[in-house]
N, C-alpha and C positions, 0 to 999 in steps of 0.2 A: 641149394645145398652146396654149390661150388664156391661160395663166398666165405668158406671157413678160414679161420686164422690158425695156422699151425705153429707149434705142435699142440696136439690135443692129448689129454690123458684119460684113460679109461681103465676100468677093472671089470672082471667077470662077476656074474651073479654069485658064484660059489666062493669068491674071494681068493682064488688060487692063481689068478693071472692078472698081470698089470701090463698096460700097453702105452707106448708113446707113439702117437701117429704123427709122422713127420710131414706127410703129404698124402695125396690120394694114391700114391704109388709105393709108399714105403712106411713100414712100422717096425718097432722093436717090442718084443714080448718078453716079460720075465714070468716064468712058470714055476710055481712051487710044486715039487713032487716029493712028498714025505717031508724030510728036513732039508732037502736040497732046493736050490733056486737055479733054474737053467735059463740062459739068455738065448733068444732067437732073434736074428735080424732078417727081416723079410723084405725083399724088393718084389713087389707084385708084378709078375709077368704073365701069370695064367689068370683066366677068368675067375676061378674060385677064390684066388688070393685078392683080386680086386673087389669081389663081392664082399669078402670078409672085412675089408677096410670100410666099405660103404655101410655095412651093418654096425661096425663100431662107431663110426661117425654119427650114424642115426640113432644110436643107443638102443639097438634092437637086441632081441633074445636075452633080455635081462642085464645087459651090460650097463654100467653107470659111469658117470664122471668121477674121477678121483683127482687129487691134487698132485702137483709135480713132486711135492715132498713124499707123498705115499709111494709114488712110482720110484723115486730115487732111493727110498728106504729099501724097497724090494731089490732094486738094482744093486745096491751095495752088498747084498747077501749072496749075489751070484758070483761065481768064480770062473 
């Protein structure tokens, strides 16, 4: 699993979150809340954050691959 080529792009099962995984220690999330899009930049320092990245990389809990274009479209709506 550690032979991944980054960045990886993922989206949540409910279609309200898009992720750009830069490495096993860092990701960016665009979260849709109502009509707003919120940007979160996470540097994984705690165990739960590191586990979250591993889950996204492994496509667990209903997350799926998405394209760079899908991620960037959501990113462009965040302010």
